[in-house]
C-alpha positions as a Markdown table, in Angstrom:
| # | Residue | x | y | z |
|---|---|---|---|---|
| 1 | Met | 121.8 | 177.7 | 129.4 |
| 2 | Lys | 120.9 | 175.2 | 132.1 |
| 3 | Thr | 122.0 | 177.7 | 134.8 |
| 4 | Leu | 120.0 | 180.4 | 133.2 |
| 5 | Arg | 116.8 | 178.3 | 133.1 |
| 6 | Lys | 117.4 | 177.3 | 136.7 |
| 7 | Leu | 117.7 | 181.0 | 137.7 |
| 8 | Leu | 114.6 | 182.2 | 135.8 |
| 9 | Tyr | 112.4 | 179.3 | 136.5 |
| 10 | Gly | 113.2 | 179.3 | 140.2 |
| 11 | Glu | 112.6 | 183.1 | 140.5 |
| 12 | Val | 109.3 | 183.1 | 138.5 |
| 13 | Ile | 107.8 | 180.0 | 140.1 |
| 14 | Thr | 108.6 | 181.3 | 143.6 |
| 15 | Ala | 107.1 | 184.7 | 142.8 |
| 16 | Val | 104.0 | 183.2 | 141.1 |
| 17 | Ala | 103.5 | 180.8 | 144.1 |
| 18 | Leu | 103.7 | 183.7 | 146.6 |
| 19 | Val | 101.3 | 185.9 | 144.6 |
| 20 | Thr | 98.8 | 182.9 | 144.3 |
| 21 | Leu | 99.1 | 182.3 | 148.0 |
| 22 | Gly | 98.3 | 185.9 | 148.7 |
| 23 | Phe | 95.3 | 185.9 | 146.5 |
| 24 | Met | 94.0 | 182.7 | 147.9 |
| 25 | Ala | 94.3 | 184.0 | 151.5 |
| 26 | Leu | 92.3 | 187.1 | 150.5 |
| 27 | Phe | 89.6 | 185.1 | 148.8 |
| 28 | Phe | 89.5 | 182.6 | 151.6 |
| 29 | Phe | 88.8 | 185.5 | 154.0 |
| 30 | Phe | 86.0 | 186.9 | 151.8 |
| 31 | Asp | 84.4 | 183.5 | 151.3 |
| 32 | Ile | 84.4 | 182.6 | 155.0 |
| 33 | Val | 82.8 | 185.9 | 155.8 |
| 34 | Glu | 80.1 | 185.3 | 153.3 |
| 35 | Glu | 79.7 | 181.6 | 154.3 |
| 36 | Leu | 79.2 | 182.5 | 158.0 |
| 37 | Gln | 75.8 | 183.9 | 157.1 |
| 38 | Ser | 74.7 | 180.3 | 156.2 |
| 39 | Val | 75.9 | 178.8 | 159.5 |
| 40 | Ser | 73.1 | 177.4 | 161.6 |
| 41 | Arg | 72.4 | 179.1 | 165.0 |
| 42 | Ile | 71.7 | 175.7 | 166.6 |
| 43 | Ala | 75.1 | 174.4 | 167.8 |
| 44 | Ser | 74.0 | 170.8 | 168.1 |
| 45 | Ser | 72.9 | 170.3 | 164.5 |
| 46 | Gly | 73.1 | 171.8 | 161.0 |
| 47 | Tyr | 75.8 | 173.7 | 159.1 |
| 48 | Gln | 78.5 | 174.9 | 161.6 |
| 49 | Val | 81.8 | 176.7 | 161.4 |
| 50 | Pro | 84.0 | 173.6 | 160.9 |
| 51 | Gln | 81.8 | 172.5 | 157.9 |
| 52 | Ala | 82.0 | 176.1 | 156.6 |
| 53 | Leu | 85.8 | 176.1 | 156.8 |
| 54 | Ile | 86.0 | 172.8 | 154.9 |
| 55 | Tyr | 83.5 | 174.1 | 152.3 |
| 56 | Val | 85.5 | 177.3 | 151.7 |
| 57 | Ala | 88.8 | 175.3 | 151.6 |
| 58 | Leu | 87.3 | 173.0 | 148.9 |
| 59 | Met | 86.5 | 176.1 | 146.8 |
| 60 | Ile | 90.2 | 177.1 | 146.7 |
| 61 | Pro | 91.1 | 175.0 | 143.5 |
| 62 | Ala | 88.3 | 176.9 | 141.6 |
| 63 | His | 89.8 | 180.2 | 142.7 |
| 64 | Val | 93.3 | 179.0 | 141.7 |
| 65 | Tyr | 92.0 | 178.1 | 138.2 |
| 66 | Glu | 90.2 | 181.4 | 137.7 |
| 67 | Leu | 93.1 | 183.6 | 139.0 |
| 68 | Phe | 96.2 | 181.7 | 137.9 |
| 69 | Pro | 96.7 | 183.7 | 134.6 |
| 70 | Ile | 96.7 | 186.9 | 136.7 |
| 71 | Thr | 99.1 | 185.5 | 139.2 |
| 72 | Val | 101.4 | 184.3 | 136.4 |
| 73 | Leu | 101.4 | 187.8 | 134.9 |
| 74 | Ile | 102.0 | 189.6 | 138.2 |
| 75 | Gly | 104.7 | 187.2 | 139.4 |
| 76 | Thr | 106.6 | 187.2 | 136.1 |
| 77 | Ile | 106.4 | 191.0 | 135.7 |
| 78 | Phe | 107.8 | 191.4 | 139.3 |
| 79 | Val | 110.7 | 189.0 | 138.5 |
| 80 | Met | 111.5 | 190.6 | 135.1 |
| 81 | Ala | 111.4 | 194.1 | 136.6 |
| 82 | Arg | 113.5 | 193.2 | 139.5 |
| 83 | Leu | 116.1 | 191.6 | 137.3 |
| 84 | Ala | 116.2 | 194.7 | 135.1 |
| 85 | Arg | 116.5 | 197.0 | 138.1 |
| 86 | Ser | 119.4 | 195.1 | 139.6 |
| 87 | Ser | 121.1 | 194.9 | 136.1 |
| 88 | Glu | 121.1 | 191.1 | 136.3 |
| 89 | Phe | 119.1 | 190.9 | 133.1 |
| 90 | Thr | 121.6 | 193.3 | 131.4 |
| 91 | Ile | 124.4 | 190.9 | 132.4 |
| 92 | Leu | 122.4 | 188.0 | 131.0 |
| 93 | Arg | 121.9 | 189.9 | 127.7 |
| 94 | Thr | 125.7 | 190.6 | 127.4 |
| 95 | Ser | 126.3 | 186.8 | 128.0 |
| 96 | Gly | 124.3 | 185.9 | 124.9 |
| 97 | Leu | 120.6 | 185.9 | 126.1 |
| 98 | Gly | 119.0 | 187.4 | 123.0 |
| 99 | Pro | 115.3 | 188.4 | 122.8 |
| 100 | Trp | 114.2 | 185.2 | 121.0 |
| 101 | Arg | 116.1 | 182.9 | 123.3 |
| 102 | Ala | 114.6 | 184.7 | 126.3 |
| 103 | Leu | 111.1 | 184.4 | 124.7 |
| 104 | Arg | 111.6 | 180.6 | 124.1 |
| 105 | Thr | 112.8 | 180.1 | 127.7 |
| 106 | Leu | 109.8 | 181.8 | 129.1 |
| 107 | Leu | 107.4 | 180.0 | 126.7 |
| 108 | Ala | 108.8 | 176.7 | 127.9 |
| 109 | Leu | 107.9 | 177.8 | 131.5 |
| 110 | Gly | 104.5 | 179.0 | 130.3 |
| 111 | Leu | 103.7 | 175.6 | 128.9 |
| 112 | Gly | 104.3 | 174.2 | 132.4 |
| 113 | Phe | 101.8 | 176.8 | 133.7 |
| 114 | Val | 99.3 | 175.8 | 130.9 |
| 115 | Leu | 99.5 | 172.1 | 132.0 |
| 116 | Phe | 99.1 | 173.1 | 135.6 |
| 117 | Thr | 96.0 | 175.3 | 134.8 |
| 118 | Phe | 94.4 | 172.6 | 132.7 |
| 119 | Ala | 94.9 | 169.9 | 135.4 |
| 120 | Val | 93.4 | 172.1 | 138.1 |
| 121 | Gly | 90.5 | 173.3 | 136.0 |
| 122 | Asp | 89.6 | 170.0 | 134.5 |
| 123 | Tyr | 90.2 | 167.6 | 137.3 |
| 124 | Val | 90.9 | 169.1 | 140.7 |
| 125 | Ala | 88.4 | 172.0 | 140.7 |
| 126 | Pro | 85.4 | 170.0 | 139.5 |
| 127 | Leu | 86.0 | 167.2 | 142.0 |
| 128 | Ala | 86.5 | 169.7 | 144.8 |
| 129 | Asp | 83.5 | 171.7 | 143.9 |
| 130 | Lys | 81.2 | 168.7 | 143.7 |
| 131 | Thr | 82.5 | 167.5 | 147.1 |
| 132 | Ala | 81.9 | 170.9 | 148.5 |
| 133 | Gln | 78.3 | 171.1 | 147.2 |
| 134 | Leu | 77.6 | 167.6 | 148.5 |
| 135 | Leu | 79.1 | 168.4 | 151.9 |
| 136 | Lys | 76.9 | 171.5 | 152.2 |
| 137 | Ser | 73.8 | 169.7 | 151.1 |
| 138 | Arg | 74.4 | 167.0 | 153.7 |
| 139 | Phe | 73.9 | 169.6 | 156.4 |
| 140 | Gln | 71.5 | 171.9 | 154.7 |
| 141 | Gly | 69.3 | 169.3 | 153.1 |
| 142 | Lys | 69.7 | 169.5 | 149.3 |
| 143 | Ile | 71.1 | 171.2 | 146.3 |
| 144 | Ser | 68.5 | 173.3 | 144.5 |
| 145 | Val | 68.5 | 175.5 | 141.4 |
| 146 | Gly | 65.7 | 177.8 | 142.3 |
| 147 | Lys | 61.9 | 177.5 | 142.4 |
| 148 | Thr | 61.5 | 175.7 | 139.1 |
| 149 | Gly | 64.3 | 173.2 | 139.6 |
| 150 | Ala | 66.4 | 171.7 | 136.8 |
| 151 | Trp | 64.8 | 170.8 | 133.4 |
| 152 | Leu | 66.1 | 168.0 | 131.1 |
| 153 | Lys | 64.8 | 166.6 | 127.9 |
| 154 | Glu | 65.1 | 163.2 | 126.2 |
| 155 | Arg | 63.9 | 161.7 | 122.9 |
| 156 | Gln | 63.1 | 158.0 | 122.7 |
| 157 | Ala | 61.7 | 155.8 | 120.0 |
| 158 | Tyr | 58.0 | 156.4 | 120.7 |
| 159 | Gly | 58.0 | 159.9 | 121.9 |
| 160 | Ser | 59.9 | 162.4 | 124.0 |
| 161 | Tyr | 60.1 | 163.3 | 127.7 |
| 162 | Ser | 60.6 | 166.5 | 129.7 |
| 163 | Val | 61.9 | 165.9 | 133.2 |
| 164 | Asn | 61.9 | 168.3 | 136.1 |
| 165 | Val | 64.1 | 167.7 | 139.1 |
| 166 | Gly | 63.4 | 169.9 | 142.1 |
| 167 | Ala | 66.7 | 169.2 | 144.0 |
| 168 | Leu | 69.6 | 166.8 | 144.3 |
| 169 | Ser | 70.5 | 165.4 | 147.8 |
| 170 | Ser | 74.0 | 164.7 | 149.0 |
| 171 | Asp | 73.6 | 160.9 | 148.3 |
| 172 | Ala | 72.6 | 161.6 | 144.7 |
| 173 | Thr | 68.9 | 161.1 | 145.4 |
| 174 | Leu | 66.5 | 163.0 | 143.3 |
| 175 | Lys | 63.8 | 165.1 | 145.0 |
| 176 | Asp | 60.4 | 166.2 | 143.6 |
| 177 | Val | 60.7 | 164.5 | 140.2 |
| 178 | Arg | 58.1 | 165.1 | 137.5 |
| 179 | Val | 58.3 | 163.3 | 134.1 |
| 180 | Tyr | 56.1 | 164.6 | 131.2 |
| 181 | Glu | 55.7 | 162.1 | 128.4 |
| 182 | Phe | 54.8 | 163.3 | 124.9 |
| 183 | Asp | 53.9 | 161.3 | 121.8 |
| 184 | Asn | 55.4 | 161.9 | 118.3 |
| 185 | Gln | 52.6 | 164.4 | 117.6 |
| 186 | Gly | 53.6 | 166.5 | 120.7 |
| 187 | Lys | 50.5 | 165.6 | 122.8 |
| 188 | Val | 50.8 | 164.8 | 126.5 |
| 189 | Val | 50.6 | 161.1 | 127.1 |
| 190 | Ser | 51.4 | 160.8 | 130.8 |
| 191 | Leu | 52.6 | 162.7 | 133.9 |
| 192 | Thr | 54.6 | 160.9 | 136.5 |
| 193 | Glu | 55.2 | 162.7 | 139.8 |
| 194 | Ala | 57.4 | 161.2 | 142.6 |
| 195 | Lys | 58.8 | 162.5 | 145.8 |
| 196 | Ala | 62.1 | 160.8 | 145.3 |
| 197 | Gly | 64.1 | 158.9 | 142.8 |
| 198 | Thr | 67.4 | 157.0 | 142.4 |
| 199 | Phe | 69.7 | 156.1 | 139.5 |
| 200 | Gly | 69.6 | 152.5 | 138.5 |
| 201 | Asp | 72.5 | 150.4 | 137.0 |
| 202 | Asp | 70.5 | 149.5 | 133.9 |
| 203 | Glu | 69.9 | 152.9 | 132.4 |
| 204 | Ser | 66.8 | 153.6 | 134.4 |
| 205 | Trp | 65.4 | 155.7 | 137.3 |
| 206 | Met | 63.6 | 154.1 | 140.2 |
| 207 | Leu | 60.9 | 156.6 | 141.3 |
| 208 | Thr | 59.3 | 156.1 | 144.7 |
| 209 | Gln | 56.1 | 157.4 | 146.5 |
| 210 | Gly | 54.4 | 159.0 | 143.5 |
| 211 | Val | 51.4 | 159.2 | 141.3 |
| 212 | Arg | 51.2 | 158.4 | 137.5 |
| 213 | Thr | 48.6 | 160.1 | 135.4 |
| 214 | Glu | 47.8 | 158.7 | 132.0 |
| 215 | Phe | 45.9 | 160.7 | 129.3 |
| 216 | Thr | 44.2 | 158.5 | 126.7 |
| 217 | Arg | 41.7 | 159.2 | 123.9 |
| 218 | Gly | 39.2 | 156.5 | 122.9 |
| 219 | Pro | 37.6 | 155.8 | 119.5 |
| 220 | Asp | 34.8 | 158.3 | 120.3 |
| 221 | Gln | 37.5 | 161.0 | 120.8 |
| 222 | Val | 36.6 | 161.3 | 124.4 |
| 223 | Ser | 39.6 | 162.0 | 126.7 |
| 224 | Arg | 40.2 | 159.7 | 129.7 |
| 225 | Val | 42.4 | 160.4 | 132.7 |
| 226 | Asp | 43.6 | 157.5 | 134.8 |
| 227 | Arg | 45.5 | 158.2 | 138.1 |
| 228 | Val | 47.5 | 155.4 | 139.8 |
| 229 | Ala | 49.5 | 155.8 | 143.0 |
| 230 | Phe | 52.7 | 153.7 | 143.3 |
| 231 | Glu | 55.3 | 152.9 | 145.8 |
| 232 | Ser | 58.0 | 152.3 | 143.2 |
| 233 | Phe | 58.1 | 152.8 | 139.4 |
| 234 | Arg | 61.0 | 152.0 | 137.0 |
| 235 | Trp | 61.4 | 154.6 | 134.3 |
| 236 | Pro | 63.9 | 153.6 | 131.5 |
| 237 | Thr | 66.1 | 156.5 | 130.5 |
| 238 | Gln | 69.6 | 157.3 | 129.4 |
| 239 | Ile | 69.8 | 160.5 | 131.5 |
| 240 | Ser | 72.7 | 159.8 | 133.9 |
| 241 | Ala | 73.6 | 161.2 | 137.3 |
| 242 | Glu | 76.3 | 163.3 | 135.6 |
| 243 | Met | 73.7 | 165.0 | 133.3 |
| 244 | Val | 71.5 | 165.8 | 136.2 |
| 245 | Ala | 74.5 | 167.2 | 138.1 |
| 246 | Ala | 75.4 | 169.3 | 135.1 |
| 247 | Ala | 71.9 | 170.8 | 135.0 |
| 248 | Val | 72.0 | 171.5 | 138.8 |
| 249 | Leu | 75.7 | 172.6 | 139.2 |
| 250 | Arg | 77.4 | 175.5 | 137.5 |
| 251 | Pro | 78.7 | 174.6 | 134.0 |
| 252 | Glu | 82.1 | 176.3 | 134.7 |
| 253 | Arg | 82.8 | 173.8 | 137.4 |
| 254 | Met | 82.5 | 170.9 | 135.1 |
| 255 | Gly | 85.3 | 169.0 | 133.4 |
| 256 | Thr | 85.9 | 169.2 | 129.6 |
| 257 | Ile | 84.7 | 165.6 | 129.0 |
| 258 | Asp | 81.6 | 166.0 | 131.1 |
| 259 | Leu | 80.8 | 169.3 | 129.2 |
| 260 | Phe | 81.3 | 167.6 | 125.8 |
| 261 | Gln | 79.0 | 164.7 | 126.7 |
| 262 | Tyr | 76.3 | 167.0 | 128.1 |
| 263 | Ile | 76.5 | 169.2 | 125.0 |
| 264 | Arg | 75.9 | 166.1 | 122.8 |
| 265 | His | 72.9 | 165.1 | 125.0 |
| 266 | Leu | 71.4 | 168.6 | 124.6 |
| 267 | Asn | 72.0 | 168.7 | 120.8 |
| 268 | Ala | 70.5 | 165.2 | 120.4 |
| 269 | Asn | 67.3 | 166.3 | 122.2 |
| 270 | Gly | 66.9 | 169.7 | 120.4 |
| 271 | Gln | 67.9 | 171.9 | 123.4 |
| 272 | Ser | 70.0 | 175.0 | 123.4 |
| 273 | Ala | 73.6 | 174.2 | 124.3 |
| 274 | Gln | 75.1 | 177.7 | 123.7 |
| 275 | Lys | 76.0 | 178.4 | 127.3 |
| 276 | Tyr | 77.7 | 175.0 | 127.7 |
| 277 | Glu | 79.5 | 175.2 | 124.3 |
| 278 | Ile | 81.0 | 178.6 | 125.4 |
| 279 | Gln | 82.2 | 177.0 | 128.7 |
| 280 | Phe | 83.6 | 174.0 | 126.8 |
| 281 | Trp | 85.7 | 176.2 | 124.5 |
| 282 | Lys | 86.6 | 178.4 | 127.4 |
| 283 | Lys | 88.0 | 175.3 | 129.1 |
| 284 | Val | 90.1 | 174.6 | 125.9 |
| 285 | Phe | 91.5 | 178.1 | 125.5 |
| 286 | Tyr | 91.7 | 179.5 | 129.0 |
| 287 | Pro | 94.9 | 177.6 | 130.1 |
| 288 | Leu | 96.6 | 179.0 | 127.0 |
| 289 | Ser | 96.2 | 182.5 | 128.5 |
| 290 | Cys | 99.2 | 181.7 | 130.7 |
| 291 | Leu | 101.4 | 181.8 | 127.6 |
| 292 | Val | 100.0 | 185.2 | 126.7 |
| 293 | Met | 100.7 | 186.5 | 130.2 |
| 294 | Val | 104.3 | 185.3 | 130.1 |
| 295 | Val | 104.9 | 187.0 | 126.7 |
| 296 | Leu | 103.3 | 190.2 | 128.0 |
| 297 | Ser | 105.7 | 190.2 | 131.0 |
| 298 | Leu | 108.9 | 189.9 | 129.0 |
| 299 | Pro | 109.2 | 193.5 | 127.8 |
| 300 | Phe | 109.4 | 194.6 | 131.4 |
| 301 | Ala | 112.9 | 193.1 | 131.5 |
| 302 | Tyr | 114.0 | 195.6 | 128.9 |
| 303 | Leu | 112.8 | 198.8 | 130.7 |
| 304 | His | 115.0 | 201.1 | 132.8 |
| 305 | Phe | 114.0 | 201.3 | 136.5 |
| 306 | Arg | 116.6 | 203.6 | 137.9 |
| 307 | Ser | 114.1 | 206.6 | 137.9 |
| 308 | Gly | 111.0 | 204.6 | 138.5 |
| 309 | Ser | 109.7 | 201.9 | 140.8 |
| 310 | Ile | 108.9 | 198.3 | 140.5 |
| 311 | Ala | 105.6 | 198.8 | 142.4 |
| 312 | Gly | 104.2 | 201.0 | 139.6 |
| 313 | Tyr | 104.9 | 198.4 | 136.9 |
| 314 | Thr | 103.6 | 195.6 | 139.1 |
| 315 | Phe | 100.4 | 197.6 | 139.7 |
| 316 | Gly | 100.1 | 198.0 | 135.9 |
| 317 | Gly | 100.4 | 194.2 | 135.6 |
| 318 | Val | 97.6 | 193.8 | 138.2 |
| 319 | Met | 95.4 | 196.1 | 136.2 |
| 320 | Ala | 96.2 | 194.2 | 133.0 |
| 321 | Gly | 95.3 | 190.9 | 134.6 |
| 322 | Ile | 92.0 | 192.3 | 136.0 |
| 323 | Ser | 91.1 | 193.7 | 132.6 |
| 324 | Phe | 91.7 | 190.3 | 131.1 |
| 325 | Val | 89.3 | 188.6 | 133.6 |
| 326 | Leu | 86.7 | 191.3 | 133.0 |
| 327 | Leu | 86.9 | 191.0 | 129.3 |
| 328 | Asn | 86.7 | 187.2 | 129.5 |
| 329 | Asn | 83.5 | 187.4 | 131.6 |
| 330 | Val | 81.9 | 190.2 | 129.6 |
| 331 | Leu | 82.5 | 188.4 | 126.2 |
| 332 | Asn | 81.2 | 185.2 | 127.8 |
| 333 | Asp | 77.9 | 186.9 | 128.6 |
| 334 | Leu | 77.7 | 188.8 | 125.4 |
| 335 | Gly | 78.4 | 185.7 | 123.3 |
| 336 | Asn | 75.6 | 183.9 | 125.2 |
| 337 | Leu | 73.1 | 186.7 | 124.6 |
| 338 | Gln | 74.1 | 187.5 | 121.0 |
| 339 | Gly | 74.4 | 183.9 | 119.9 |
| 340 | Trp | 78.1 | 184.3 | 118.7 |
| 341 | Gln | 80.1 | 181.3 | 117.7 |
| 342 | Pro | 81.2 | 179.6 | 121.0 |
| 343 | Trp | 84.8 | 179.0 | 120.0 |
| 344 | Ile | 85.2 | 182.7 | 118.8 |
| 345 | Thr | 83.7 | 184.0 | 122.1 |
| 346 | Ala | 86.1 | 181.8 | 124.1 |
| 347 | Ala | 89.2 | 182.6 | 122.1 |
| 348 | Leu | 88.7 | 186.3 | 121.5 |
| 349 | Pro | 90.2 | 187.5 | 124.9 |
| 350 | Gly | 93.3 | 185.5 | 124.4 |
| 351 | Leu | 93.7 | 186.7 | 120.8 |
| 352 | Ile | 93.3 | 190.3 | 121.8 |
| 353 | Tyr | 95.9 | 190.1 | 124.6 |
| 354 | Ser | 98.2 | 188.0 | 122.3 |
| 355 | Phe | 98.2 | 190.9 | 119.9 |
| 356 | Phe | 99.1 | 193.4 | 122.5 |
| 357 | Ser | 101.7 | 191.1 | 123.9 |
| 358 | Leu | 103.4 | 190.6 | 120.6 |
| 359 | Ala | 103.1 | 194.3 | 119.8 |
| 360 | Ala | 104.8 | 195.2 | 123.1 |
| 361 | Phe | 107.5 | 192.6 | 122.5 |
| 362 | Thr | 108.2 | 193.9 | 119.0 |
| 363 | Trp | 108.3 | 197.6 | 119.9 |
| 364 | Leu | 110.1 | 197.4 | 123.3 |
| 365 | Val | 112.4 | 194.5 | 122.6 |
| 366 | Leu | 113.1 | 194.2 | 118.9 |
| 367 | Arg | 112.8 | 197.8 | 117.8 |
| 368 | Arg | 114.4 | 199.4 | 120.8 |
């Protein structure tokens, strides 16, 4: 059994690694062609080709995480089909390798793929993506999320705040900050505008070069507006740098813990967290799709390839993997638009492909 595991694991890991390397080379080429459009024409300054290459290289872990279930499926199908064509798997079957033992052996390898996918998606990819975005902003100026910037909300004891951040610079400095303060009746109390801001160590922001406008109503119900310019202003808040980065950066590039904390912040302040809840549950269920792909590839070892070609079955595996990614993305958007339960939206693609995997295993392996 040890020799069998060594044979299967070595073949599958090598094939999956080669397929992953091929996909990464292809995506690296596409990304560098797209990124060259952002390269500055001034050679002495700005975003140049070396920085673009580093930026694209830092995006590789994100591509590995997104495509790894497909590469697991393609690599495992190729190995199973090749073993069947060369009659090696037939010899293994006559030596006592039954269907359930083969399934358990591949599932053990699939668990290793699950752990690898989780580690890349939860630790390596978010760190690499954040480093890539900060590197790019260092040469292009800042990270922005469009014309309106990023919006955050916070409730405090005496009212609530709506915060707008125009951009986030590479050194975690906030640009074009606006803080709207409301009382418990929902009326505007003050507006603080600042050109820049930094995060303090005592749960506060230090805003610089701005204007604070206060709206007060006297006993005679006459409104009064006071405007005061300031060089620095301390605003106490529990909105951290990670929360601002979550509002600025893409949610799929965040780690599971960061997503969970940001969801709690949104729920505590009465904001919609549907998009982030779907991404959170997707982070939980997506690595398990490697197990589904391993089970889906096992029936290929029981097919006869004397009159066929491995390339055709491998192409079918590629189509199955692509359809899984498409279904995953489509259900993600549909769940966000239709307001479906986040955990159902995230788990549904894996459940559908698990059904087909077990159906194929039952029909091709156990029945035939």
